[in-house]
Each structure stands twice: as C-alpha cells, then as structure tokens.
C-alpha positions as CSV (number, residue, x, y, z in Angstrom):
1,M,123.8,64.6,188.2
2,A,122.7,66.7,191.1
3,I,120.9,70.0,190.6
4,T,121.8,73.0,192.7
5,V,119.6,76.0,193.4
6,D,121.1,79.3,194.4
7,R,120.0,80.6,197.8
8,F,117.4,83.4,197.4
9,S,118.8,86.8,198.1
10,P,116.4,89.7,198.8
11,E,119.2,92.1,198.1
12,D,119.7,90.6,194.6
13,L,115.9,90.8,194.0
14,M,116.0,94.5,194.8
15,A,119.0,95.0,192.5
16,R,117.8,92.9,189.6
17,P,114.0,92.6,189.9
18,R,113.4,91.8,186.2
19,D,115.5,88.6,186.5
20,Y,113.1,87.0,189.0
21,F,109.8,85.3,188.2
22,R,106.6,85.9,190.2
23,R,103.6,83.6,190.2
24,K,99.9,84.4,189.7
25,Y,96.7,82.3,189.8
26,V,95.3,82.9,186.3
27,W,93.2,80.0,185.1
28,E,90.3,79.2,187.4
29,W,89.1,75.6,187.8
30,P,86.1,75.9,185.4
31,I,88.5,77.0,182.7
32,R,90.9,74.1,183.3
33,V,88.1,71.5,183.6
34,T,86.3,72.5,180.4
35,H,89.6,72.8,178.6
36,W,90.5,69.1,179.2
37,V,86.9,67.9,178.8
38,N,86.7,69.6,175.4
39,A,90.1,68.2,174.4
40,G,89.2,64.7,175.4
41,S,85.7,65.0,173.8
42,I,87.1,66.2,170.5
43,L,89.5,63.2,170.3
44,V,86.7,60.7,171.1
45,L,84.3,62.4,168.7
46,F,86.9,62.5,165.9
47,F,87.8,58.8,166.0
48,T,84.3,57.5,166.6
49,G,83.2,59.8,163.8
50,L,85.8,58.3,161.5
51,Y,84.5,54.8,162.2
52,I,80.9,55.9,161.6
53,S,81.8,57.3,158.3
54,S,84.0,54.4,157.2
55,P,83.6,51.2,159.3
56,I,86.7,49.1,159.3
57,L,85.8,46.3,161.7
58,S,84.3,43.0,160.6
59,P,83.0,41.2,163.7
60,S,82.4,37.5,163.3
61,G,79.1,35.8,163.8
62,E,75.6,36.8,162.9
63,A,74.5,40.4,162.7
64,Y,72.0,40.1,165.6
65,G,74.9,39.1,167.9
66,N,77.0,42.2,167.2
67,F,76.4,45.8,168.0
68,V,79.7,47.4,167.0
69,M,78.3,50.3,164.9
70,G,75.5,50.9,167.4
71,R,77.9,51.0,170.3
72,V,80.2,53.4,168.5
73,R,77.3,55.7,167.6
74,Q,76.2,55.5,171.2
75,V,79.7,56.6,172.4
76,H,79.7,59.3,169.8
77,F,76.4,60.8,170.8
78,A,77.1,60.6,174.5
79,T,80.4,62.3,174.1
80,A,78.8,65.0,171.9
81,F,76.4,65.9,174.7
82,I,79.3,66.1,177.1
83,F,81.1,68.4,174.7
84,L,77.9,70.5,174.4
85,I,77.6,70.9,178.2
86,S,81.3,71.7,178.6
87,F,81.1,74.2,175.7
88,L,78.1,76.0,177.3
89,V,79.9,76.0,180.8
90,R,82.9,77.7,179.2
91,I,80.7,80.3,177.6
92,Y,79.1,81.0,181.0
93,W,82.4,81.3,182.7
94,F,83.5,83.8,180.0
95,W,81.2,86.2,181.7
96,M,81.4,85.0,185.3
97,G,85.2,84.3,185.6
98,N,88.1,86.7,186.1
99,I,89.5,88.9,183.4
100,Y,91.7,86.1,182.0
101,A,88.6,84.0,181.3
102,R,87.7,86.8,178.8
103,S,91.2,87.4,177.5
104,G,90.8,85.3,174.4
105,F,88.0,87.3,172.9
106,P,89.1,89.5,170.0
107,R,88.1,93.0,171.0
108,V,88.4,94.6,167.6
109,W,86.8,97.9,168.8
110,V,89.7,98.4,171.3
111,R,92.8,100.1,169.9
112,E,95.2,98.4,172.3
113,W,93.9,95.0,171.0
114,W,95.1,95.9,167.5
115,R,98.4,97.1,168.9
116,D,98.9,93.9,170.8
117,L,98.0,91.8,167.7
118,F,100.5,93.4,165.4
119,R,103.2,93.7,168.1
120,Q,103.1,90.0,168.8
121,L,102.9,89.1,165.1
122,G,106.2,91.0,164.7
123,H,107.7,89.1,167.6
124,Y,106.7,85.8,166.1
125,L,108.1,86.7,162.6
126,R,111.4,87.8,164.2
127,L,111.5,84.8,166.6
128,E,111.8,87.1,169.5
129,R,110.6,86.5,173.1
130,G,108.4,89.6,172.9
131,D,105.7,90.5,175.5
132,V,104.4,88.0,178.0
133,H,100.7,87.8,178.5
134,L,99.2,86.1,181.6
135,G,96.0,85.5,179.8
136,H,95.5,84.9,176.1
137,S,97.2,87.4,173.8
138,A,95.3,89.2,171.0
139,I,96.7,86.8,168.3
140,A,95.8,83.8,170.5
141,G,92.3,85.2,171.0
142,L,91.8,85.7,167.3
143,S,93.0,82.2,166.4
144,Y,90.8,80.6,169.1
145,T,87.7,82.5,168.1
146,I,87.5,81.2,164.6
147,P,88.2,77.5,165.1
148,I,86.9,77.0,168.6
149,I,83.8,79.2,168.9
150,L,82.7,79.4,165.3
151,M,83.5,75.8,164.4
152,G,82.3,74.6,167.8
153,W,78.9,76.0,167.1
154,A,79.0,74.7,163.5
155,Q,79.8,71.2,164.8
156,I,77.1,71.4,167.5
157,L,74.4,72.5,165.1
158,T,75.2,70.1,162.3
159,G,75.7,67.2,164.8
160,L,72.4,67.8,166.5
161,A,70.7,68.2,163.1
162,L,72.0,64.8,162.1
163,Y,71.0,63.3,165.4
164,S,67.5,64.7,165.0
165,E,67.0,62.5,161.9
166,S,66.6,59.5,164.2
167,N,63.4,61.0,165.6
168,P,61.6,63.1,162.9
169,G,59.2,65.6,164.5
170,G,60.9,65.2,167.9
171,F,62.5,67.8,170.1
172,F,65.8,68.1,168.3
173,D,64.1,68.1,164.9
174,G,62.1,71.1,166.0
175,L,65.2,72.8,167.5
176,V,67.8,72.4,164.8
177,G,66.1,70.5,162.0
178,W,66.2,73.7,159.9
179,V,69.9,73.2,159.5
180,I,69.4,70.3,157.1
181,P,67.4,72.1,154.4
182,L,69.5,75.2,155.0
183,L,72.7,73.4,154.0
184,G,71.0,71.5,151.1
185,G,70.1,68.2,152.6
186,S,71.4,65.4,154.9
187,F,74.4,64.5,152.7
188,Q,75.7,68.0,152.6
189,V,75.3,68.3,156.4
190,H,77.3,65.1,156.8
191,M,80.0,66.6,154.6
192,W,80.2,69.8,156.5
193,H,80.3,68.0,159.8
194,H,83.1,65.8,158.5
195,L,85.0,68.8,157.2
196,F,84.7,70.7,160.5
197,A,86.0,67.6,162.4
198,W,89.2,67.6,160.3
199,L,89.6,71.4,160.8
200,F,89.4,70.8,164.6
201,I,92.2,68.2,164.5
202,T,94.3,70.6,162.3
203,F,93.8,73.3,164.9
204,A,94.6,70.9,167.8
205,I,98.0,70.0,166.2
206,L,98.9,73.7,165.7
207,H,97.7,74.5,169.2
208,V,99.9,71.9,170.8
209,Y,102.9,73.0,168.8
210,I,102.4,76.7,169.7
211,V,101.8,76.0,173.4
212,F,105.1,74.1,173.7
213,Y,106.9,76.7,171.6
214,D,105.6,79.6,173.7
215,G,106.2,77.6,176.9
216,Q,109.8,77.1,176.0
217,R,110.4,80.6,174.9
218,Y,108.6,82.5,177.6
219,R,109.4,80.2,180.5
220,N,106.1,81.2,182.1
221,G,104.6,77.8,182.9
222,L,102.2,77.9,180.0
223,V,101.9,74.1,179.7
224,T,101.4,73.3,183.4
225,S,99.2,76.3,184.0
226,M,96.2,74.4,182.5
227,I,96.7,71.9,185.3
228,S,97.6,74.1,188.2
229,G,96.1,77.4,187.1
230,V,99.3,79.2,188.0
231,K,101.5,81.1,185.5
232,F,104.8,82.9,186.0
233,Y,105.8,86.4,185.0
234,R,108.6,88.9,185.3
235,E,108.4,92.6,186.3
236,G,106.5,94.5,183.6
237,D,104.8,91.6,182.0
238,L,101.4,92.3,183.7
239,D,101.2,95.7,181.9
240,H,100.4,94.0,178.7
241,D,97.1,92.6,180.1
242,T,95.7,95.9,181.5
243,W,93.5,96.5,178.5
244,L,91.4,93.5,179.4
245,S,89.8,95.0,182.5
C-alpha cells in the first residue's frame, strides 16, 4: 500500500505550530560510540562470565590440545579492558560534551530536578505522554546513575581485583588488590562480581523496554537518536531542559 505525505504548508505551520516536529542534534558521536561499545561489551562479558563460572563445553581430545577455558578468559579480559576504556571516555565526555551529555546526572541540589522527577513519575503512573526531554529526564538520570555508574565502578574494581590474582604483587594487585580483603576474600569478590553482572542484565532488559515504550509514546526518535544523534521535538518541549545549563 502506498504511503502519501501531505505537502508542507508554511501557513499551516504558523497556524498550528505545536502539531509540527522540529529536529535537533542531541547526542554527539562520543556518546553514541561509547553507548554501543558498552552495550556490546556487557553482553560479551556476561556470557563469557557465565561460562567461566560454569563451563558447559566438553571438547574431545587431550587437555593439552584444547584451550577453551583459556580462550574464553582471554576474550573476557580483553572485553573488560575495552569496557573500562569506553567507560572512562564516557566520563570524560560528561564534562567536555554538550549539556545533554550531562543531562543524566541526578542534580539533587537543584529544585527543578526534583520537580521534573515527580512530574514525570506522575505521567508514567497515569500513562500520559507528559513532558518531552531532548536529553535524559530526571527519572532517567536517577535510574542510570545507580546501575550504570555505581555498578559499573563496582564491576570494574571487583573484576580488576580478580584479574590481579593471576600476578600477585603486580601492577593491578597494587592498584586494586585491596578490594579482595575489603570484601572478605576471593570467593566473596567472585560472588559480588557475579551478582552485579545479573543486575546489569536486569537493567538492560528494563532499559530496552522503556526506550521502546517512550519512543512509541513521545514519537521523538528516541531509538534512532543513539545512531544518528538527532531527536525530534515539538514547540515547548525544549523548555523542560533549560535547568541543565
């Protein structure tokens, strides 16, 4: 079935400005690149970590002719360092990027941040379209800070601490070796690392659902914006991001 598009009318735009969408470049390329690198890294780390904790493959032949666990650990460690670099680049761009790069941080000392948080919570509970944010809203910033920033650092520290056990007295042992006695030993560090991995996956499932839900409700290009960097808005929507500057 053919799709027809009405001819653009400047007169209609002047008469009904709120019915028309504008476009704005929101997510700069470092934000988009680190987003997808982090997403891919988390998936690889999760599945290789599951295999490391519970090997399910039984390769045939003598042990000296197989290197399955070693190869999986190699992929896990290499991906972990990719995630670490991407994580640090995202933190750097938090300060160096535009205002939308900082829009996810919960500014609890700003009154407008609290207003935005409770206002959007009300919209979600009533299943209303509510206010459109070009950057992250207050509720999105709060939900990202706990699982991504805090759990990200927790995974990095516990992961590097476990990695340091392969070289006692080495660089990483001196850098993060204190994590192991702090948490009560190597076994406890493994358990915390494993728990945080499952929390990451739980967050990822919720994140994907909410992104598609908001993209459908707001019609602002939320899903494709992390590829193109462009989001769409209607007249008045930008006002809800002024407190970020």
